[in-house]
PDB file of N, CA, C and O in Angstrom:
ATOM      1  N   MET A   1     -13.034  24.965   9.049  1.00  0.00           N
ATOM      2  CA  MET A   1     -12.570  23.839   8.233  1.00  0.00           C
ATOM      3  C   MET A   1     -13.030  23.920   6.813  1.00  0.00           C
ATOM      4  O   MET A   1     -14.194  24.275   6.630  1.00  0.00           O
ATOM      5  N   ILE A   2     -12.277  23.639   5.783  1.00  0.00           N
ATOM      6  CA  ILE A   2     -12.533  23.730   4.391  1.00  0.00           C
ATOM      7  C   ILE A   2     -13.159  22.436   3.907  1.00  0.00           C
ATOM      8  O   ILE A   2     -12.593  21.367   4.139  1.00  0.00           O
ATOM      9  N   PRO A   3     -14.288  22.490   3.252  1.00  0.00           N
ATOM     10  CA  PRO A   3     -14.911  21.247   2.704  1.00  0.00           C
ATOM     11  C   PRO A   3     -14.066  20.524   1.681  1.00  0.00           C
ATOM     12  O   PRO A   3     -13.327  21.181   0.948  1.00  0.00           O
ATOM     13  N   ASP A   4     -14.126  19.354   1.602  1.00  0.00           N
ATOM     14  CA  ASP A   4     -13.289  18.471   0.679  1.00  0.00           C
ATOM     15  C   ASP A   4     -13.526  18.853  -0.762  1.00  0.00           C
ATOM     16  O   ASP A   4     -12.553  18.880  -1.516  1.00  0.00           O
ATOM     17  N   PHE A   5     -14.704  19.143  -1.205  1.00  0.00           N
ATOM     18  CA  PHE A   5     -15.019  19.467  -2.467  1.00  0.00           C
ATOM     19  C   PHE A   5     -14.321  20.665  -2.899  1.00  0.00           C
ATOM     20  O   PHE A   5     -13.893  20.702  -4.053  1.00  0.00           O
ATOM     21  N   LEU A   6     -14.138  21.729  -2.052  1.00  0.00           N
ATOM     22  CA  LEU A   6     -13.404  22.988  -2.346  1.00  0.00           C
ATOM     23  C   LEU A   6     -12.002  22.623  -2.544  1.00  0.00           C
ATOM     24  O   LEU A   6     -11.365  23.096  -3.486  1.00  0.00           O
ATOM     25  N   LEU A   7     -11.445  21.736  -1.635  1.00  0.00           N
ATOM     26  CA  LEU A   7      -9.945  21.407  -1.787  1.00  0.00           C
ATOM     27  C   LEU A   7      -9.683  20.746  -3.013  1.00  0.00           C
ATOM     28  O   LEU A   7      -8.616  20.934  -3.598  1.00  0.00           O
ATOM     29  N   LYS A   8     -10.656  19.903  -3.508  1.00  0.00           N
ATOM     30  CA  LYS A   8     -10.355  19.104  -4.772  1.00  0.00           C
ATOM     31  C   LYS A   8     -10.398  20.115  -5.962  1.00  0.00           C
ATOM     32  O   LYS A   8      -9.643  19.958  -6.921  1.00  0.00           O
ATOM     33  N   ILE A   9     -11.300  21.173  -5.897  1.00  0.00           N
ATOM     34  CA  ILE A   9     -11.434  22.120  -7.005  1.00  0.00           C
ATOM     35  C   ILE A   9     -10.164  22.848  -7.029  1.00  0.00           C
ATOM     36  O   ILE A   9      -9.546  22.962  -8.087  1.00  0.00           O
ATOM     37  N   VAL A  10      -9.706  23.383  -5.859  1.00  0.00           N
ATOM     38  CA  VAL A  10      -8.466  24.214  -5.830  1.00  0.00           C
ATOM     39  C   VAL A  10      -7.292  23.387  -6.309  1.00  0.00           C
ATOM     40  O   VAL A  10      -6.462  23.852  -7.090  1.00  0.00           O
ATOM     41  N   GLY A  11      -7.235  22.175  -5.838  1.00  0.00           N
ATOM     42  CA  GLY A  11      -6.075  21.269  -6.234  1.00  0.00           C
ATOM     43  C   GLY A  11      -6.084  21.026  -7.745  1.00  0.00           C
ATOM     44  O   GLY A  11      -5.024  20.991  -8.371  1.00  0.00           O
ATOM     45  N   ARG A  12      -7.226  20.863  -8.311  1.00  0.00           N
ATOM     46  CA  ARG A  12      -7.315  20.712  -9.806  1.00  0.00           C
ATOM     47  C   ARG A  12      -6.845  21.980 -10.510  1.00  0.00           C
ATOM     48  O   ARG A  12      -6.086  21.929 -11.478  1.00  0.00           O
ATOM     49  N   ARG A  13      -7.289  23.064 -10.027  1.00  0.00           N
ATOM     50  CA  ARG A  13      -6.917  24.359 -10.687  1.00  0.00           C
ATOM     51  C   ARG A  13      -5.379  24.510 -10.564  1.00  0.00           C
ATOM     52  O   ARG A  13      -4.737  24.853 -11.556  1.00  0.00           O
ATOM     53  N   ILE A  14      -4.776  24.268  -9.398  1.00  0.00           N
ATOM     54  CA  ILE A  14      -3.409  24.485  -9.225  1.00  0.00           C
ATOM     55  C   ILE A  14      -2.727  23.523 -10.112  1.00  0.00           C
ATOM     56  O   ILE A  14      -1.744  23.896 -10.752  1.00  0.00           O
ATOM     57  N   GLY A  15      -3.174  22.305 -10.203  1.00  0.00           N
ATOM     58  CA  GLY A  15      -2.569  21.243 -11.081  1.00  0.00           C
ATOM     59  C   GLY A  15      -2.605  21.640 -12.575  1.00  0.00           C
ATOM     60  O   GLY A  15      -1.726  21.271 -13.353  1.00  0.00           O
ATOM     61  N   ASP A  16      -3.603  22.368 -12.929  1.00  0.00           N
ATOM     62  CA  ASP A  16      -3.828  22.778 -14.349  1.00  0.00           C
ATOM     63  C   ASP A  16      -2.844  23.910 -14.536  1.00  0.00           C
ATOM     64  O   ASP A  16      -2.230  23.996 -15.599  1.00  0.00           O
ATOM     65  N   LYS A  17      -2.668  24.741 -13.608  1.00  0.00           N
ATOM     66  CA  LYS A  17      -1.772  26.017 -13.804  1.00  0.00           C
ATOM     67  C   LYS A  17      -0.293  25.571 -13.980  1.00  0.00           C
ATOM     68  O   LYS A  17       0.476  26.089 -14.791  1.00  0.00           O
ATOM     69  N   ILE A  18       0.015  24.582 -13.157  1.00  0.00           N
ATOM     70  CA  ILE A  18       1.464  24.086 -13.369  1.00  0.00           C
ATOM     71  C   ILE A  18       1.741  22.849 -14.239  1.00  0.00           C
ATOM     72  O   ILE A  18       2.790  22.206 -14.272  1.00  0.00           O
ATOM     73  N   LYS A  19       0.541  22.617 -14.984  1.00  0.00           N
ATOM     74  CA  LYS A  19       0.551  21.654 -15.956  1.00  0.00           C
ATOM     75  C   LYS A  19       0.960  20.196 -15.373  1.00  0.00           C
ATOM     76  O   LYS A  19       1.726  19.442 -15.972  1.00  0.00           O
ATOM     77  N   LEU A  20       0.394  19.917 -14.215  1.00  0.00           N
ATOM     78  CA  LEU A  20       0.556  18.632 -13.511  1.00  0.00           C
ATOM     79  C   LEU A  20      -0.594  17.703 -13.963  1.00  0.00           C
ATOM     80  O   LEU A  20      -1.788  17.999 -13.912  1.00  0.00           O
ATOM     81  N   GLN A  21      -0.051  16.485 -14.432  1.00  0.00           N
ATOM     82  CA  GLN A  21      -1.089  15.550 -14.843  1.00  0.00           C
ATOM     83  C   GLN A  21      -0.675  14.143 -14.417  1.00  0.00           C
ATOM     84  O   GLN A  21       0.504  13.869 -14.193  1.00  0.00           O
ATOM     85  N   GLU A  22      -1.597  13.319 -14.318  1.00  0.00           N
ATOM     86  CA  GLU A  22      -1.403  11.933 -13.780  1.00  0.00           C
ATOM     87  C   GLU A  22      -0.726  11.113 -14.954  1.00  0.00           C
ATOM     88  O   GLU A  22      -0.948  11.380 -16.135  1.00  0.00           O
ATOM     89  N   ASN A  23       0.051  10.174 -14.576  1.00  0.00           N
ATOM     90  CA  ASN A  23       0.824   9.365 -15.499  1.00  0.00           C
ATOM     91  C   ASN A  23      -0.120   8.472 -16.188  1.00  0.00           C
ATOM     92  O   ASN A  23      -0.529   7.458 -15.622  1.00  0.00           O
ATOM     93  N   SER A  24      -0.512   8.810 -17.454  1.00  0.00           N
ATOM     94  CA  SER A  24      -1.439   8.037 -18.162  1.00  0.00           C
ATOM     95  C   SER A  24      -0.720   6.966 -19.030  1.00  0.00           C
ATOM     96  O   SER A  24      -1.355   6.156 -19.704  1.00  0.00           O
ATOM     97  N   THR A  25       0.654   7.005 -18.979  1.00  0.00           N
ATOM     98  CA  THR A  25       1.310   5.910 -19.670  1.00  0.00           C
ATOM     99  C   THR A  25       1.588   4.733 -18.791  1.00  0.00           C
ATOM    100  O   THR A  25       2.270   3.795 -19.207  1.00  0.00           O
ATOM    101  N   MET A  26       1.100   4.754 -17.635  1.00  0.00           N
ATOM    102  CA  MET A  26       1.417   3.617 -16.647  1.00  0.00           C
ATOM    103  C   MET A  26       0.793   2.301 -17.137  1.00  0.00           C
ATOM    104  O   MET A  26      -0.396   2.251 -17.449  1.00  0.00           O
ATOM    105  N   GLU A  27       1.515   1.359 -17.194  1.00  0.00           N
ATOM    106  CA  GLU A  27       1.053  -0.007 -17.661  1.00  0.00           C
ATOM    107  C   GLU A  27       0.230  -0.706 -16.519  1.00  0.00           C
ATOM    108  O   GLU A  27       0.348  -0.415 -15.328  1.00  0.00           O
ATOM    109  N   ASN A  28      -0.558  -1.594 -16.987  1.00  0.00           N
ATOM    110  CA  ASN A  28      -1.352  -2.476 -16.009  1.00  0.00           C
ATOM    111  C   ASN A  28      -0.673  -3.753 -15.757  1.00  0.00           C
ATOM    112  O   ASN A  28       0.117  -4.224 -16.575  1.00  0.00           O
ATOM    113  N   LYS A  29      -0.967  -4.337 -14.619  1.00  0.00           N
ATOM    114  CA  LYS A  29      -0.309  -5.605 -14.244  1.00  0.00           C
ATOM    115  C   LYS A  29      -1.444  -6.322 -13.444  1.00  0.00           C
ATOM    116  O   LYS A  29      -2.425  -5.720 -13.009  1.00  0.00           O
ATOM    117  N   LYS A  30      -1.219  -7.702 -13.285  1.00  0.00           N
ATOM    118  CA  LYS A  30      -2.151  -8.500 -12.626  1.00  0.00           C
ATOM    119  C   LYS A  30      -1.923  -8.272 -11.142  1.00  0.00           C
ATOM    120  O   LYS A  30      -0.810  -7.918 -10.752  1.00  0.00           O
ATOM    121  N   TRP A  31      -2.951  -8.463 -10.283  1.00  0.00           N
ATOM    122  CA  TRP A  31      -2.711  -8.253  -8.847  1.00  0.00           C
ATOM    123  C   TRP A  31      -1.688  -9.176  -8.206  1.00  0.00           C
ATOM    124  O   TRP A  31      -1.058  -8.755  -7.235  1.00  0.00           O
ATOM    125  N   PHE A  32      -1.491 -10.290  -8.628  1.00  0.00           N
ATOM    126  CA  PHE A  32      -0.494 -11.149  -8.057  1.00  0.00           C
ATOM    127  C   PHE A  32       0.953 -10.769  -8.503  1.00  0.00           C
ATOM    128  O   PHE A  32       1.895 -11.413  -8.042  1.00  0.00           O
ATOM    129  N   GLN A  33       1.148  -9.846  -9.299  1.00  0.00           N
ATOM    130  CA  GLN A  33       2.467  -9.361  -9.717  1.00  0.00           C
ATOM    131  C   GLN A  33       2.961  -8.106  -8.839  1.00  0.00           C
ATOM    132  O   GLN A  33       4.032  -7.539  -9.059  1.00  0.00           O
ATOM    133  N   SER A  34       2.111  -7.751  -7.871  1.00  0.00           N
ATOM    134  CA  SER A  34       2.344  -6.665  -6.967  1.00  0.00           C
ATOM    135  C   SER A  34       3.027  -6.942  -5.715  1.00  0.00           C
ATOM    136  O   SER A  34       2.560  -7.771  -4.934  1.00  0.00           O
ATOM    137  N   LYS A  35       4.131  -6.289  -5.460  1.00  0.00           N
ATOM    138  CA  LYS A  35       4.946  -6.479  -4.250  1.00  0.00           C
ATOM    139  C   LYS A  35       4.127  -6.035  -3.039  1.00  0.00           C
ATOM    140  O   LYS A  35       4.164  -6.674  -1.987  1.00  0.00           O
ATOM    141  N   THR A  36       3.367  -4.904  -3.200  1.00  0.00           N
ATOM    142  CA  THR A  36       2.500  -4.309  -2.064  1.00  0.00           C
ATOM    143  C   THR A  36       1.403  -5.256  -1.737  1.00  0.00           C
ATOM    144  O   THR A  36       1.049  -5.409  -0.568  1.00  0.00           O
ATOM    145  N   VAL A  37       0.812  -5.942  -2.792  1.00  0.00           N
ATOM    146  CA  VAL A  37      -0.352  -6.830  -2.444  1.00  0.00           C
ATOM    147  C   VAL A  37       0.250  -8.066  -1.674  1.00  0.00           C
ATOM    148  O   VAL A  37      -0.306  -8.480  -0.656  1.00  0.00           O
ATOM    149  N   TRP A  38       1.380  -8.643  -2.168  1.00  0.00           N
ATOM    150  CA  TRP A  38       1.922  -9.801  -1.489  1.00  0.00           C
ATOM    151  C   TRP A  38       2.368  -9.443   0.000  1.00  0.00           C
ATOM    152  O   TRP A  38       2.261 -10.281   0.895  1.00  0.00           O
ATOM    153  N   THR A  39       2.838  -8.248   0.213  1.00  0.00           N
ATOM    154  CA  THR A  39       3.205  -7.688   1.555  1.00  0.00           C
ATOM    155  C   THR A  39       1.918  -7.714   2.442  1.00  0.00           C
ATOM    156  O   THR A  39       1.920  -8.192   3.576  1.00  0.00           O
ATOM    157  N   ALA A  40       0.903  -7.209   1.890  1.00  0.00           N
ATOM    158  CA  ALA A  40      -0.451  -7.158   2.596  1.00  0.00           C
ATOM    159  C   ALA A  40      -0.899  -8.566   2.868  1.00  0.00           C
ATOM    160  O   ALA A  40      -1.350  -8.831   3.983  1.00  0.00           O
ATOM    161  N   VAL A  41      -0.814  -9.467   1.964  1.00  0.00           N
ATOM    162  CA  VAL A  41      -1.189 -10.945   2.176  1.00  0.00           C
ATOM    163  C   VAL A  41      -0.419 -11.496   3.222  1.00  0.00           C
ATOM    164  O   VAL A  41      -1.007 -12.075   4.135  1.00  0.00           O
ATOM    165  N   VAL A  42       0.859 -11.396   3.222  1.00  0.00           N
ATOM    166  CA  VAL A  42       1.750 -11.978   4.223  1.00  0.00           C
ATOM    167  C   VAL A  42       1.350 -11.295   5.634  1.00  0.00           C
ATOM    168  O   VAL A  42       1.279 -12.008   6.635  1.00  0.00           O
ATOM    169  N   GLY A  43       1.125 -10.092   5.696  1.00  0.00           N
ATOM    170  CA  GLY A  43       0.759  -9.314   6.868  1.00  0.00           C
ATOM    171  C   GLY A  43      -0.475  -9.917   7.483  1.00  0.00           C
ATOM    172  O   GLY A  43      -0.543 -10.251   8.666  1.00  0.00           O
ATOM    173  N   GLY A  44      -1.449 -10.035   6.601  1.00  0.00           N
ATOM    174  CA  GLY A  44      -2.710 -10.681   6.996  1.00  0.00           C
ATOM    175  C   GLY A  44      -2.533 -12.070   7.480  1.00  0.00           C
ATOM    176  O   GLY A  44      -3.167 -12.419   8.476  1.00  0.00           O
ATOM    177  N   LEU A  45      -1.716 -12.925   6.864  1.00  0.00           N
ATOM    178  CA  LEU A  45      -1.487 -14.225   7.355  1.00  0.00           C
ATOM    179  C   LEU A  45      -0.774 -14.299   8.670  1.00  0.00           C
ATOM    180  O   LEU A  45      -1.023 -15.200   9.471  1.00  0.00           O
ATOM    181  N   LEU A  46       0.162 -13.306   8.914  1.00  0.00           N
ATOM    182  CA  LEU A  46       0.834 -13.283  10.150  1.00  0.00           C
ATOM    183  C   LEU A  46      -0.106 -12.876  11.308  1.00  0.00           C
ATOM    184  O   LEU A  46       0.018 -13.324  12.448  1.00  0.00           O
ATOM    185  N   SER A  47      -1.121 -11.932  10.903  1.00  0.00           N
ATOM    186  CA  SER A  47      -2.077 -11.590  11.949  1.00  0.00           C
ATOM    187  C   SER A  47      -3.030 -12.722  12.251  1.00  0.00           C
ATOM    188  O   SER A  47      -3.425 -12.830  13.412  1.00  0.00           O
ATOM    189  N   ILE A  48      -3.431 -13.553  11.360  1.00  0.00           N
ATOM    190  CA  ILE A  48      -4.252 -14.782  11.694  1.00  0.00           C
ATOM    191  C   ILE A  48      -3.419 -15.680  12.487  1.00  0.00           C
ATOM    192  O   ILE A  48      -3.917 -16.290  13.434  1.00  0.00           O
ATOM    193  N   TYR A  49      -2.129 -15.815  12.158  1.00  0.00           N
ATOM    194  CA  TYR A  49      -1.266 -16.666  12.894  1.00  0.00           C
ATOM    195  C   TYR A  49      -1.131 -16.240  14.385  1.00  0.00           C
ATOM    196  O   TYR A  49      -1.186 -17.077  15.286  1.00  0.00           O
ATOM    197  N   THR A  50      -0.955 -14.940  14.612  1.00  0.00           N
ATOM    198  CA  THR A  50      -0.898 -14.491  15.921  1.00  0.00           C
ATOM    199  C   THR A  50      -2.238 -14.669  16.673  1.00  0.00           C
ATOM    200  O   THR A  50      -2.253 -15.043  17.846  1.00  0.00           O
ATOM    201  N   ALA A  51      -3.317 -14.406  16.003  1.00  0.00           N
ATOM    202  CA  ALA A  51      -4.630 -14.566  16.664  1.00  0.00           C
ATOM    203  C   ALA A  51      -4.769 -15.995  17.080  1.00  0.00           C
ATOM    204  O   ALA A  51      -5.186 -16.259  18.207  1.00  0.00           O
ATOM    205  N   ILE A  52      -4.430 -16.963  16.197  1.00  0.00           N
ATOM    206  CA  ILE A  52      -4.512 -18.382  16.585  1.00  0.00           C
ATOM    207  C   ILE A  52      -3.551 -18.706  17.678  1.00  0.00           C
ATOM    208  O   ILE A  52      -3.879 -19.570  18.491  1.00  0.00           O
ATOM    209  N   GLY A  53      -2.352 -18.081  17.789  1.00  0.00           N
ATOM    210  CA  GLY A  53      -1.427 -18.183  18.787  1.00  0.00           C
ATOM    211  C   GLY A  53      -1.876 -17.845  20.179  1.00  0.00           C
ATOM    212  O   GLY A  53      -1.269 -18.264  21.165  1.00  0.00           O
ATOM    213  N   THR A  54      -2.978 -17.062  20.257  1.00  0.00           N
ATOM    214  CA  THR A  54      -3.503 -16.685  21.586  1.00  0.00           C
ATOM    215  C   THR A  54      -4.405 -17.738  22.099  1.00  0.00           C
ATOM    216  O   THR A  54      -4.717 -17.731  23.290  1.00  0.00           O
ATOM    217  N   ILE A  55      -4.889 -18.727  21.216  1.00  0.00           N
ATOM    218  CA  ILE A  55      -5.676 -19.840  21.571  1.00  0.00           C
ATOM    219  C   ILE A  55      -4.927 -21.108  21.797  1.00  0.00           C
ATOM    220  O   ILE A  55      -5.175 -21.857  22.742  1.00  0.00           O
ATOM    221  N   HIS A  56      -3.978 -21.337  20.880  1.00  0.00           N
ATOM    222  CA  HIS A  56      -3.130 -22.451  20.940  1.00  0.00           C
ATOM    223  C   HIS A  56      -1.715 -22.098  21.056  1.00  0.00           C
ATOM    224  O   HIS A  56      -1.315 -21.114  20.434  1.00  0.00           O
ATOM    225  N   PRO A  57      -0.909 -22.782  21.777  1.00  0.00           N
ATOM    226  CA  PRO A  57       0.487 -22.372  21.935  1.00  0.00           C
ATOM    227  C   PRO A  57       1.330 -22.627  20.657  1.00  0.00           C
ATOM    228  O   PRO A  57       1.658 -23.750  20.275  1.00  0.00           O
ATOM    229  N   LEU A  58       1.662 -21.402  20.008  1.00  0.00           N
ATOM    230  CA  LEU A  58       2.474 -21.440  18.837  1.00  0.00           C
ATOM    231  C   LEU A  58       3.687 -20.527  19.118  1.00  0.00           C
ATOM    232  O   LEU A  58       3.668 -19.693  20.024  1.00  0.00           O
ATOM    233  N   PRO A  59       4.753 -20.724  18.294  1.00  0.00           N
ATOM    234  CA  PRO A  59       5.946 -19.963  18.541  1.00  0.00           C
ATOM    235  C   PRO A  59       5.620 -18.408  18.217  1.00  0.00           C
ATOM    236  O   PRO A  59       4.864 -18.117  17.290  1.00  0.00           O
ATOM    237  N   VAL A  60       6.210 -17.464  19.004  1.00  0.00           N
ATOM    238  CA  VAL A  60       6.057 -16.109  18.818  1.00  0.00           C
ATOM    239  C   VAL A  60       6.794 -15.671  17.551  1.00  0.00           C
ATOM    240  O   VAL A  60       7.873 -16.195  17.272  1.00  0.00           O
ATOM    241  N   ILE A  61       6.270 -14.765  16.805  1.00  0.00           N
ATOM    242  CA  ILE A  61       6.955 -14.158  15.636  1.00  0.00           C
ATOM    243  C   ILE A  61       7.669 -12.978  16.116  1.00  0.00           C
ATOM    244  O   ILE A  61       7.089 -12.086  16.734  1.00  0.00           O
ATOM    245  N   PRO A  62       9.012 -12.952  15.824  1.00  0.00           N
ATOM    246  CA  PRO A  62       9.861 -11.806  16.358  1.00  0.00           C
ATOM    247  C   PRO A  62       9.307 -10.417  15.691  1.00  0.00           C
ATOM    248  O   PRO A  62       8.786 -10.332  14.579  1.00  0.00           O
ATOM    249  N   GLU A  63       9.519  -9.418  16.553  1.00  0.00           N
ATOM    250  CA  GLU A  63       9.059  -8.052  16.101  1.00  0.00           C
ATOM    251  C   GLU A  63       9.820  -7.607  14.835  1.00  0.00           C
ATOM    252  O   GLU A  63       9.215  -6.851  14.074  1.00  0.00           O
ATOM    253  N   TRP A  64      10.966  -7.952  14.545  1.00  0.00           N
ATOM    254  CA  TRP A  64      11.811  -7.434  13.427  1.00  0.00           C
ATOM    255  C   TRP A  64      11.143  -7.991  12.104  1.00  0.00           C
ATOM    256  O   TRP A  64      11.303  -7.379  11.048  1.00  0.00           O
ATOM    257  N   ILE A  65      10.394  -9.152  12.163  1.00  0.00           N
ATOM    258  CA  ILE A  65       9.702  -9.577  11.001  1.00  0.00           C
ATOM    259  C   ILE A  65       8.608  -8.494  10.579  1.00  0.00           C
ATOM    260  O   ILE A  65       8.447  -8.188   9.398  1.00  0.00           O
ATOM    261  N   TYR A  66       7.906  -7.964  11.564  1.00  0.00           N
ATOM    262  CA  TYR A  66       6.830  -6.972  11.230  1.00  0.00           C
ATOM    263  C   TYR A  66       7.565  -5.679  10.696  1.00  0.00           C
ATOM    264  O   TYR A  66       7.116  -5.067   9.726  1.00  0.00           O
ATOM    265  N   THR A  67       8.655  -5.302  11.328  1.00  0.00           N
ATOM    266  CA  THR A  67       9.404  -4.143  10.822  1.00  0.00           C
ATOM    267  C   THR A  67       9.846  -4.306   9.349  1.00  0.00           C
ATOM    268  O   THR A  67       9.635  -3.408   8.534  1.00  0.00           O
ATOM    269  N   LEU A  68      10.471  -5.476   9.013  1.00  0.00           N
ATOM    270  CA  LEU A  68      10.952  -5.806   7.754  1.00  0.00           C
ATOM    271  C   LEU A  68       9.755  -5.884   6.793  1.00  0.00           C
ATOM    272  O   LEU A  68       9.890  -5.381   5.677  1.00  0.00           O
ATOM    273  N   LEU A  69       8.543  -6.498   7.146  1.00  0.00           N
ATOM    274  CA  LEU A  69       7.363  -6.535   6.289  1.00  0.00           C
ATOM    275  C   LEU A  69       6.823  -5.070   5.965  1.00  0.00           C
ATOM    276  O   LEU A  69       6.317  -4.792   4.878  1.00  0.00           O
ATOM    277  N   GLY A  70       6.973  -4.185   6.981  1.00  0.00           N
ATOM    278  CA  GLY A  70       6.451  -2.798   6.781  1.00  0.00           C
ATOM    279  C   GLY A  70       7.386  -2.111   5.804  1.00  0.00           C
ATOM    280  O   GLY A  70       6.898  -1.368   4.952  1.00  0.00           O
ATOM    281  N   ALA A  71       8.695  -2.307   5.866  1.00  0.00           N
ATOM    282  CA  ALA A  71       9.772  -1.682   5.069  1.00  0.00           C
ATOM    283  C   ALA A  71       9.521  -2.169   3.628  1.00  0.00           C
ATOM    284  O   ALA A  71       9.514  -1.341   2.718  1.00  0.00           O
ATOM    285  N   ILE A  72       9.313  -3.492   3.381  1.00  0.00           N
ATOM    286  CA  ILE A  72       9.038  -4.082   2.118  1.00  0.00           C
ATOM    287  C   ILE A  72       7.820  -3.438   1.593  1.00  0.00           C
ATOM    288  O   ILE A  72       7.830  -3.004   0.440  1.00  0.00           O
ATOM    289  N   GLY A  73       6.758  -3.335   2.344  1.00  0.00           N
ATOM    290  CA  GLY A  73       5.420  -2.704   1.847  1.00  0.00           C
ATOM    291  C   GLY A  73       5.736  -1.245   1.351  1.00  0.00           C
ATOM    292  O   GLY A  73       5.324  -0.857   0.257  1.00  0.00           O
ATOM    293  N   LEU A  74       6.442  -0.488   2.148  1.00  0.00           N
ATOM    294  CA  LEU A  74       6.741   0.887   1.782  1.00  0.00           C
ATOM    295  C   LEU A  74       7.575   0.958   0.464  1.00  0.00           C
ATOM    296  O   LEU A  74       7.372   1.815  -0.397  1.00  0.00           O
ATOM    297  N   TYR A  75       8.493   0.025   0.380  1.00  0.00           N
ATOM    298  CA  TYR A  75       9.410  -0.024  -0.805  1.00  0.00           C
ATOM    299  C   TYR A  75       8.502  -0.377  -2.002  1.00  0.00           C
ATOM    300  O   TYR A  75       8.650   0.172  -3.094  1.00  0.00           O
ATOM    301  N   GLY A  76       7.585  -1.284  -1.770  1.00  0.00           N
ATOM    302  CA  GLY A  76       6.714  -1.680  -2.974  1.00  0.00           C
ATOM    303  C   GLY A  76       5.900  -0.391  -3.369  1.00  0.00           C
ATOM    304  O   GLY A  76       5.853  -0.040  -4.548  1.00  0.00           O
ATOM    305  N   LEU A  77       5.325   0.242  -2.474  1.00  0.00           N
ATOM    306  CA  LEU A  77       4.563   1.516  -2.830  1.00  0.00           C
ATOM    307  C   LEU A  77       5.372   2.522  -3.490  1.00  0.00           C
ATOM    308  O   LEU A  77       4.907   3.137  -4.449  1.00  0.00           O
ATOM    309  N   ARG A  78       6.654   2.765  -3.017  1.00  0.00           N
ATOM    310  CA  ARG A  78       7.490   3.789  -3.516  1.00  0.00           C
ATOM    311  C   ARG A  78       7.965   3.488  -4.937  1.00  0.00           C
ATOM    312  O   ARG A  78       8.091   4.402  -5.752  1.00  0.00           O
ATOM    313  N   THR A  79       8.231   2.206  -5.242  1.00  0.00           N
ATOM    314  CA  THR A  79       8.843   1.797  -6.494  1.00  0.00           C
ATOM    315  C   THR A  79       7.782   1.361  -7.488  1.00  0.00           C
ATOM    316  O   THR A  79       8.166   0.923  -8.573  1.00  0.00           O
ATOM    317  N   ALA A  80       6.486   1.439  -7.222  1.00  0.00           N
ATOM    318  CA  ALA A  80       5.420   1.041  -8.115  1.00  0.00           C
ATOM    319  C   ALA A  80       5.499   1.861  -9.340  1.00  0.00           C
ATOM    320  O   ALA A  80       5.538   3.091  -9.293  1.00  0.00           O
ATOM    321  N   ASP A  81       5.522   1.158 -10.476  1.00  0.00           N
ATOM    322  CA  ASP A  81       5.520   1.859 -11.762  1.00  0.00           C
ATOM    323  C   ASP A  81       4.400   1.420 -12.732  1.00  0.00           C
ATOM    324  O   ASP A  81       4.346   1.823 -13.894  1.00  0.00           O
ATOM    325  N   SER A  82       3.480   0.539 -12.161  1.00  0.00           N
ATOM    326  CA  SER A  82       2.327   0.139 -13.002  1.00  0.00           C
ATOM    327  C   SER A  82       1.071  -0.025 -12.123  1.00  0.00           C
ATOM    328  O   SER A  82       1.185  -0.278 -10.923  1.00  0.00           O
ATOM    329  N   LYS A  83      -0.027   0.108 -12.672  1.00  0.00           N
ATOM    330  CA  LYS A  83      -1.299  -0.072 -11.989  1.00  0.00           C
ATOM    331  C   LYS A  83      -1.742  -1.554 -11.906  1.00  0.00           C
ATOM    332  O   LYS A  83      -1.419  -2.349 -12.789  1.00  0.00           O
ATOM    333  N   ILE A  84      -2.456  -1.900 -10.879  1.00  0.00           N
ATOM    334  CA  ILE A  84      -3.137  -3.259 -10.793  1.00  0.00           C
ATOM    335  C   ILE A  84      -4.407  -3.215 -11.620  1.00  0.00           C
ATOM    336  O   ILE A  84      -5.274  -2.358 -11.449  1.00  0.00           O
ATOM    337  N   SER A  85      -4.474  -4.189 -12.533  1.00  0.00           N
ATOM    338  CA  SER A  85      -5.760  -4.256 -13.377  1.00  0.00           C
ATOM    339  C   SER A  85      -6.798  -5.316 -12.687  1.00  0.00           C
ATOM    340  O   SER A  85      -7.897  -5.527 -13.199  1.00  0.00           O
TER     341      SER A  85
END
């Protein structure tokens, strides 16, 4: 197995050779403007709701809601064009 620090060194050298650089022009945004953060917040709230539902009788959340939430989260990650500050 190759140690992580060697992989990072090799990765940096390959990146330098092909002139790969991180997007330094990326704008910053507030955390509450992030689709991905809000997807995670809703997912966390649904988890709490489900946990409470095991103690008290609450309506069950359909599985398609979780699938939709995951798709929105992946969409948010894929289309992100600014960093959270």
